[in-house]
MOPAC internal coordinates of N, CA, C and O (Angstrom, degrees):
PM7 1SCF
backbone

  N    0.0000 0     0.00 0     0.00 0    0    0    0
  C    1.4419 1     0.00 0     0.00 0    1    0    0
  C    1.5187 1   110.03 1     0.00 0    2    1    0
  O    1.2310 1   120.53 1   173.69 1    3    2    1
  N    1.3328 1   116.59 1    -6.31 1    3    2    1
  C    1.4547 1   119.82 1  -179.96 1    5    3    2
  C    1.4914 1   113.08 1    77.62 1    6    5    3
  O    1.2310 1   119.41 1  -157.60 1    7    6    5
  N    1.3362 1   118.74 1    22.40 1    7    6    5
  C    1.4514 1   121.77 1  -177.99 1    9    7    6
  C    1.5097 1   112.64 1   -99.60 1   10    9    7
  O    1.2310 1   119.79 1  -171.47 1   11   10    9
  N    1.3143 1   118.01 1     8.53 1   11   10    9
  C    1.4655 1   121.73 1  -178.79 1   13   11   10
  C    1.5133 1   111.55 1   -55.09 1   14   13   11
  O    1.2310 1   120.56 1   -45.48 1   15   14   13
  N    1.3169 1   116.54 1   134.52 1   15   14   13
  C    1.4550 1   121.76 1   178.99 1   17   15   14
  C    1.5197 1   113.78 1    84.31 1   18   17   15
  O    1.2310 1   119.73 1   177.77 1   19   18   17
  N    1.3265 1   118.12 1    -2.23 1   19   18   17
  C    1.4552 1   121.51 1   178.73 1   21   19   18
  C    1.5207 1   108.80 1   -75.50 1   22   21   19
  O    1.2310 1   120.42 1   -48.54 1   23   22   21
  N    1.2966 1   116.81 1   131.46 1   23   22   21
  C    1.4695 1   121.74 1  -178.92 1   25   23   22
  C    1.5130 1   111.99 1   -73.89 1   26   25   23
  O    1.2310 1   120.24 1   -18.36 1   27   26   25
  N    1.3356 1   117.14 1   161.64 1   27   26   25
  C    1.4607 1   123.05 1  -171.33 1   29   27   26
  C    1.5230 1   114.98 1   -50.50 1   30   29   27
  O    1.2310 1   119.34 1   127.12 1   31   30   29
  N    1.3092 1   118.86 1   -52.88 1   31   30   29
  C    1.4676 1   121.20 1  -176.58 1   33   31   30
  C    1.5184 1   111.43 1   -59.91 1   34   33   31
  O    1.2310 1   120.21 1   131.30 1   35   34   33
  N    1.3129 1   117.20 1   -48.70 1   35   34   33
  C    1.4641 1   121.53 1   179.46 1   37   35   34
  C    1.5222 1   111.14 1   -67.65 1   38   37   35
  O    1.2310 1   120.50 1   143.64 1   39   38   37
  N    1.3180 1   116.65 1   -36.36 1   39   38   37
  C    1.4591 1   121.56 1   178.03 1   41   39   38
  C    1.5225 1   111.11 1   -63.17 1   42   41   39
  O    1.2310 1   120.10 1   136.87 1   43   42   41
  N    1.3078 1   117.42 1   -43.13 1   43   42   41
  C    1.4584 1   121.52 1   178.69 1   45   43   42
  C    1.5100 1   111.68 1   -63.89 1   46   45   43
  O    1.2310 1   120.25 1   141.36 1   47   46   45
  N    1.3263 1   117.12 1   -38.64 1   47   46   45
  C    1.4658 1   120.48 1   177.81 1   49   47   46
  C    1.5205 1   110.66 1   -65.88 1   50   49   47
  O    1.2310 1   120.11 1   138.23 1   51   50   49
  N    1.3130 1   117.39 1   -41.77 1   51   50   49
  C    1.4777 1   120.03 1   177.02 1   53   51   50
  C    1.5180 1   110.91 1   -63.28 1   54   53   51
  O    1.2310 1   120.48 1   135.76 1   55   54   53
  N    1.3208 1   116.68 1   -44.24 1   55   54   53
  C    1.4548 1   121.36 1  -178.18 1   57   55   54
  C    1.5234 1   111.60 1   -64.26 1   58   57   55
  O    1.2310 1   120.02 1   144.40 1   59   58   57
  N    1.3274 1   117.56 1   -35.60 1   59   58   57
  C    1.4613 1   121.60 1  -177.90 1   61   59   58
  C    1.5210 1   112.35 1   -61.30 1   62   61   59
  O    1.2310 1   120.03 1   153.17 1   63   62   61
  N    1.3167 1   117.55 1   -26.83 1   63   62   61
  C    1.4593 1   120.98 1  -179.35 1   65   63   62
  C    1.5267 1   110.91 1   -74.46 1   66   65   63
  O    1.2310 1   120.07 1   149.96 1   67   66   65
  N    1.3255 1   117.46 1   -30.04 1   67   66   65
  C    1.4669 1   120.28 1  -171.41 1   69   67   66
  C    1.5376 1   115.22 1  -114.47 1   70   69   67
  O    1.2310 1   120.29 1   166.02 1   71   70   69
  N    1.3372 1   117.05 1   -13.98 1   71   70   69
  C    1.4647 1   120.43 1  -173.48 1   73   71   70
  C    1.5146 1   111.70 1  -131.11 1   74   73   71
  O    1.2310 1   120.83 1   -19.83 1   75   74   73
  N    1.3386 1   116.02 1   160.17 1   75   74   73
  C    1.4652 1   122.21 1   178.11 1   77   75   74
  C    1.5170 1   112.35 1   -89.92 1   78   77   75
  O    1.2310 1   119.86 1   160.54 1   79   78   77
  N    1.3195 1   117.88 1   -19.46 1   79   78   77
  C    1.4631 1   121.89 1  -178.96 1   81   79   78
  C    1.5172 1   109.08 1  -154.63 1   82   81   79
  O    1.2310 1   120.78 1   -23.15 1   83   82   81
  N    1.3316 1   116.11 1   156.85 1   83   82   81
  C    1.4566 1   122.44 1   176.33 1   85   83   82
  C    1.5185 1   107.15 1  -114.64 1   86   85   83
  O    1.2310 1   120.43 1   -63.58 1   87   86   85
  N    1.3217 1   116.78 1   116.42 1   87   86   85
  C    1.4668 1   122.00 1  -179.09 1   89   87   86
  C    1.5305 1   107.65 1  -108.73 1   90   89   87
  O    1.2310 1   120.91 1   -51.04 1   91   90   89
  N    1.3297 1   115.87 1   128.96 1   91   90   89
  C    1.4566 1   119.96 1  -174.44 1   93   91   90
  C    1.5289 1   110.31 1  -142.35 1   94   93   91
  O    1.2310 1   120.86 1   -16.91 1   95   94   93
  N    1.3017 1   115.96 1   163.09 1   95   94   93
  C    1.4742 1   121.78 1   171.35 1   97   95   94
  C    1.5325 1   110.01 1  -107.26 1   98   97   95
  O    1.2310 1   120.21 1  -176.13 1   99   98   97
  N    1.3357 1   117.21 1     3.87 1   99   98   97
  C    1.4533 1   122.87 1   179.85 1  101   99   98
  C    1.5361 1   108.99 1   -76.27 1  102  101   99
  O    1.2310 1   120.44 1   -83.88 1  103  102  101
  N    1.3296 1   116.76 1    96.12 1  103  102  101
  C    1.4540 1   120.75 1  -176.27 1  105  103  102
  C    1.5213 1   113.39 1   -73.89 1  106  105  103
  O    1.2310 1   119.94 1   173.66 1  107  106  105
  N    1.3198 1   117.72 1    -6.34 1  107  106  105
  C    1.4621 1   121.53 1   175.68 1  109  107  106
  C    1.5158 1   112.05 1   -88.91 1  110  109  107
  O    1.2310 1   119.59 1   163.58 1  111  110  109
  N    1.3228 1   118.39 1   -16.42 1  111  110  109
  C    1.4634 1   121.24 1  -175.46 1  113  111  110
  C    1.5249 1   112.83 1   -54.84 1  114  113  111
  O    1.2310 1   118.28 1   137.33 1  115  114  113
  N    1.3431 1   120.88 1   -42.67 1  115  114  113
  C    1.4715 1   119.18 1   179.72 1  117  115  114
  C    1.5391 1   112.88 1   -60.84 1  118  117  115
  O    1.2310 1   119.91 1   154.70 1  119  118  117
  N    1.3087 1   117.78 1   -25.30 1  119  118  117
  C    1.4589 1   120.92 1   179.95 1  121  119  118
  C    1.5242 1   111.70 1   -86.85 1  122  121  119
  O    1.2310 1   120.66 1   165.25 1  123  122  121
  N    1.3301 1   116.35 1   -14.75 1  123  122  121
  C    1.4587 1   121.68 1  -177.50 1  125  123  122
  C    1.5250 1   112.07 1   -98.23 1  126  125  123
  O    1.2310 1   119.95 1   162.42 1  127  126  125
  N    1.3229 1   117.69 1   -17.58 1  127  126  125
  C    1.4604 1   122.72 1  -176.74 1  129  127  126
  C    1.5262 1   109.64 1  -127.35 1  130  129  127
  O    1.2310 1   120.51 1   -35.90 1  131  130  129
  N    1.3185 1   116.62 1   144.10 1  131  130  129
  C    1.4479 1   122.36 1   175.57 1  133  131  130
  C    1.5281 1   108.09 1   -83.34 1  134  133  131
  O    1.2310 1   119.96 1   -67.27 1  135  134  133
  N    1.3057 1   117.68 1   112.73 1  135  134  133
  C    1.4762 1   122.61 1  -174.75 1  137  135  134
  C    1.5319 1   111.54 1   -56.53 1  138  137  135
  O    1.2310 1   119.90 1   145.56 1  139  138  137
  N    1.3087 1   117.80 1   -34.44 1  139  138  137
  C    1.4556 1   119.60 1  -177.71 1  141  139  138
  C    1.5406 1   112.55 1   -65.75 1  142  141  139
  O    1.2310 1   120.46 1   159.33 1  143  142  141
  N    1.3194 1   116.73 1   -20.67 1  143  142  141
  C    1.4653 1   120.58 1  -178.94 1  145  143  142
  C    1.5248 1   113.44 1  -105.35 1  146  145  143
  O    1.2310 1   120.78 1  -171.91 1  147  146  145
  N    1.3248 1   116.12 1     8.09 1  147  146  145
  C    1.4636 1   118.89 1  -179.55 1  149  147  146
  C    1.5348 1   109.47 1   -71.87 1  150  149  147
  O    1.2310 1   120.63 1   -44.06 1  151  150  149
  N    1.3351 1   116.41 1   135.94 1  151  150  149
  C    1.4730 1   119.50 1  -178.28 1  153  151  150
  C    1.5343 1   113.26 1   -76.94 1  154  153  151
  O    1.2310 1   120.04 1   170.38 1  155  154  153
  N    1.3181 1   117.53 1    -9.62 1  155  154  153
  C    1.4597 1   121.89 1   178.21 1  157  155  154
  C    1.5224 1   108.45 1  -155.89 1  158  157  155
  O    1.2310 1   119.98 1   -18.67 1  159  158  157
  N    1.3307 1   117.64 1   161.33 1  159  158  157
  C    1.4563 1   119.88 1   179.35 1  161  159  158
  C    1.5282 1   111.21 1   -64.76 1  162  161  159
  O    1.2310 1   121.26 1   -35.43 1  163  162  161
  N    1.3206 1   115.20 1   144.57 1  163  162  161
  C    1.4624 1   121.58 1   178.43 1  165  163  162
  C    1.5169 1   107.92 1  -119.32 1  166  165  163
  O    1.2310 1   120.75 1   -50.17 1  167  166  165
  N    1.3317 1   116.17 1   129.83 1  167  166  165
  C    1.4640 1   121.56 1   175.55 1  169  167  166
  C    1.5171 1   108.27 1  -118.59 1  170  169  167
  O    1.2310 1   120.68 1   -57.78 1  171  170  169
  N    1.3133 1   116.31 1   122.22 1  171  170  169
  C    1.4558 1   122.52 1   179.74 1  173  171  170
  C    1.5130 1   108.44 1  -100.33 1  174  173  171
  O    1.2310 1   120.63 1   -58.54 1  175  174  173
  N    1.3157 1   116.40 1   121.46 1  175  174  173
  C    1.4665 1   121.39 1   177.83 1  177  175  174
  C    1.5286 1   107.59 1   -82.37 1  178  177  175
  O    1.2310 1   120.58 1   -68.41 1  179  178  177
  N    1.3071 1   116.50 1   111.59 1  179  178  177
  C    1.4572 1   123.22 1  -178.68 1  181  179  178
  C    1.5209 1   109.81 1   -98.33 1  182  181  179
  O    1.2310 1   121.27 1  -112.83 1  183  182  181
  N    1.3078 1   115.18 1    67.17 1  183  182  181
  C    1.4610 1   121.18 1   179.74 1  185  183  182
  C    1.5315 1   109.83 1   -91.30 1  186  185  183
  O    1.2310 1   121.01 1   -13.04 1  187  186  185
  N    1.3298 1   115.67 1   166.96 1  187  186  185
  C    1.4744 1   121.40 1   179.23 1  189  187  186
  C    1.5197 1   110.90 1   -58.80 1  190  189  187
  O    1.2310 1   120.90 1   143.34 1  191  190  189
  N    1.3385 1   115.89 1   -36.66 1  191  190  189
  C    1.4666 1   121.15 1   178.27 1  193  191  190
  C    1.5215 1   107.99 1  -155.36 1  194  193  191
  O    1.2310 1   119.69 1     0.20 1  195  194  193
  N    1.2984 1   118.19 1  -179.80 1  195  194  193
  C    1.4576 1   122.20 1   176.89 1  197  195  194
  C    1.5230 1   112.77 1   -87.61 1  198  197  195
  O    1.2310 1   120.00 1  -173.96 1  199  198  197
  N    1.3099 1   117.60 1     6.04 1  199  198  197
  C    1.4617 1   121.86 1   177.90 1  201  199  198
  C    1.5325 1   108.99 1   -66.84 1  202  201  199
  O    1.2310 1   120.55 1   -37.02 1  203  202  201
  N    1.3133 1   116.54 1   142.98 1  203  202  201
  C    1.4561 1   121.36 1  -177.62 1  205  203  202
  C    1.5133 1   112.99 1   -52.52 1  206  205  203
  O    1.2310 1   120.18 1   136.16 1  207  206  205
  N    1.3225 1   117.26 1   -43.84 1  207  206  205
  C    1.4710 1   120.45 1  -179.63 1  209  207  206
  C    1.5265 1   112.06 1   -58.30 1  210  209  207
  O    1.2310 1   120.33 1   139.84 1  211  210  209
  N    1.3275 1   116.97 1   -40.16 1  211  210  209
  C    1.4677 1   120.65 1   178.31 1  213  211  210
  C    1.5093 1   111.92 1   -72.29 1  214  213  211
  O    1.2310 1   119.99 1   141.75 1  215  214  213
  N    1.3288 1   117.62 1   -38.25 1  215  214  213
  C    1.4677 1   121.06 1   179.17 1  217  215  214
  C    1.5204 1   111.45 1   -67.10 1  218  217  215
  O    1.2310 1   120.27 1   145.53 1  219  218  217
  N    1.3247 1   117.09 1   -34.47 1  219  218  217
  C    1.4698 1   119.95 1   178.87 1  221  219  218
  C    1.5152 1   112.33 1   -63.42 1  222  221  219
  O    1.2310 1   120.39 1   155.37 1  223  222  221
  N    1.3263 1   116.87 1   -24.63 1  223  222  221
  C    1.4744 1   121.30 1   179.73 1  225  223  222
  C    1.5354 1   112.28 1   -70.06 1  226  225  223
  O    1.2310 1   119.92 1   161.77 1  227  226  225
  N    1.3022 1   117.76 1   -18.23 1  227  226  225
  C    1.4749 1   120.49 1  -179.41 1  229  227  226
  C    1.5341 1   112.68 1  -101.62 1  230  229  227
  O    1.2310 1   119.86 1  -176.76 1  231  230  229
  N    1.3255 1   117.87 1     3.24 1  231  230  229
  C    1.4609 1   121.22 1  -175.68 1  233  231  230
  C    1.5291 1   112.30 1   -60.62 1  234  233  231
  O    1.2310 1   119.48 1   138.11 1  235  234  233
  N    1.3159 1   118.59 1   -41.89 1  235  234  233
  C    1.4710 1   119.17 1  -178.73 1  237  235  234
  C    1.5280 1   111.08 1   -64.70 1  238  237  235
  O    1.2310 1   120.59 1   140.63 1  239  238  237
  N    1.3363 1   116.48 1   -39.37 1  239  238  237
  C    1.4644 1   119.78 1   174.93 1  241  239  238
  C    1.5131 1   112.26 1   -65.57 1  242  241  239
  O    1.2310 1   120.69 1   144.63 1  243  242  241
  N    1.3111 1   116.29 1   -35.37 1  243  242  241
  C    1.4762 1   121.19 1   177.53 1  245  243  242
  C    1.5123 1   109.72 1   -65.04 1  246  245  243
  O    1.2310 1   119.91 1   137.02 1  247  246  245
  N    1.3189 1   117.78 1   -42.98 1  247  246  245
  C    1.4637 1   120.59 1   179.14 1  249  247  246
  C    1.5259 1   111.16 1   -59.74 1  250  249  247
  O    1.2310 1   120.63 1   136.91 1  251  250  249
  N    1.3336 1   116.40 1   -43.09 1  251  250  249
  C    1.4619 1   120.84 1   177.82 1  253  251  250
  C    1.5217 1   112.06 1   -63.39 1  254  253  251
  O    1.2310 1   120.40 1   137.96 1  255  254  253
  N    1.3251 1   116.84 1   -42.04 1  255  254  253
  C    1.4534 1   121.61 1   179.51 1  257  255  254
  C    1.5220 1   111.33 1   -64.10 1  258  257  255
  O    1.2310 1   120.09 1   140.61 1  259  258  257
  N    1.3117 1   117.43 1   -39.39 1  259  258  257
  C    1.4569 1   120.89 1  -178.87 1  261  259  258
  C    1.5277 1   111.81 1   -65.66 1  262  261  259
  O    1.2310 1   120.23 1   154.41 1  263  262  261
  N    1.3122 1   117.17 1   -25.59 1  263  262  261
  C    1.4681 1   121.50 1  -179.07 1  265  263  262
  C    1.5235 1   111.93 1   -69.50 1  266  265  263
  O    1.2310 1   119.64 1   154.08 1  267  266  265
  N    1.3318 1   118.29 1   -25.92 1  267  266  265
  C    1.4726 1   121.19 1  -176.28 1  269  267  266
  C    1.5159 1   112.87 1  -115.86 1  270  269  267
  O    1.2310 1   120.01 1  -138.31 1  271  270  269
  N    1.2829 1   117.59 1    41.69 1  271  270  269
  C    1.4606 1   121.30 1  -176.48 1  273  271  270
  C    1.5183 1   113.93 1   -70.65 1  274  273  271
  O    1.2310 1   121.14 1   -37.01 1  275  274  273
  N    1.3245 1   115.42 1   142.99 1  275  274  273
  C    1.4445 1   121.83 1   169.43 1  277  275  274
  C    1.5280 1   108.97 1  -157.98 1  278  277  275
  O    1.2310 1   120.70 1   -32.56 1  279  278  277
  N    1.3116 1   116.26 1   147.44 1  279  278  277
  C    1.4634 1   120.90 1  -179.50 1  281  279  278
  C    1.5371 1   108.53 1   -61.00 1  282  281  279
  O    1.2310 1   120.89 1   -34.14 1  283  282  281
  N    1.3092 1   115.89 1   145.86 1  283  282  281
  C    1.4553 1   121.02 1  -179.39 1  285  283  282
  C    1.5165 1   113.32 1    86.58 1  286  285  283
  O    1.2310 1   120.08 1   179.81 1  287  286  285
  N    1.3195 1   117.45 1    -0.19 1  287  286  285
  C    1.4579 1   122.37 1   179.68 1  289  287  286
  C    1.5257 1   109.56 1   -94.52 1  290  289  287
  O    1.2310 1   121.61 1   -50.37 1  291  290  289
  N    1.3083 1   114.52 1   129.63 1  291  290  289
  C    1.4692 1   120.18 1   173.65 1  293  291  290
  C    1.5199 1   105.72 1  -127.23 1  294  293  291
  O    1.2310 1   121.34 1   -66.28 1  295  294  293
  N    1.3200 1   115.05 1   113.72 1  295  294  293
  C    1.4664 1   120.87 1  -170.52 1  297  295  294
  C    1.5204 1   110.17 1  -127.23 1  298  297  295
  O    1.2310 1   120.63 1   -45.24 1  299  298  297
  N    1.3219 1   116.41 1   134.76 1  299  298  297
  C    1.4719 1   121.17 1   174.07 1  301  299  298
  C    1.5203 1   108.48 1   -96.37 1  302  301  299
  O    1.2310 1   121.01 1   -45.45 1  303  302  301
  N    1.3364 1   115.68 1   134.55 1  303  302  301
  C    1.4556 1   121.56 1   179.87 1  305  303  302
  C    1.5203 1   107.69 1  -118.95 1  306  305  303
  O    1.2310 1   121.27 1   -53.95 1  307  306  305
  N    1.3305 1   115.18 1   126.05 1  307  306  305
  C    1.4724 1   119.22 1   179.03 1  309  307  306
  C    1.5327 1   108.95 1  -122.44 1  310  309  307
  O    1.2310 1   121.19 1   -10.30 1  311  310  309
  N    1.3394 1   115.34 1   169.70 1  311  310  309
  C    1.4622 1   119.46 1  -176.85 1  313  311  310
  C    1.4160 1   112.18 1  -104.55 1  314  313  311
  O    1.2310 1   120.10 1   180.00 1  315  314  313

């Protein structure tokens, strides 16, 4: 998308225009951004690692989180 190097706040604003949710593995993001001011829901995948096998373990939790989306929500999903 050409957004490489874009910082969190600006990245979230860009994403809000094109997407319904922002899914990340950056577990520091909730501490760097005020959830009440987020332009779209943020879901943090709290897996053991960023390896595909570990991320697949949180997919069912991710599906549940996506069902209850609302702006200003920052939710961690673990497996």
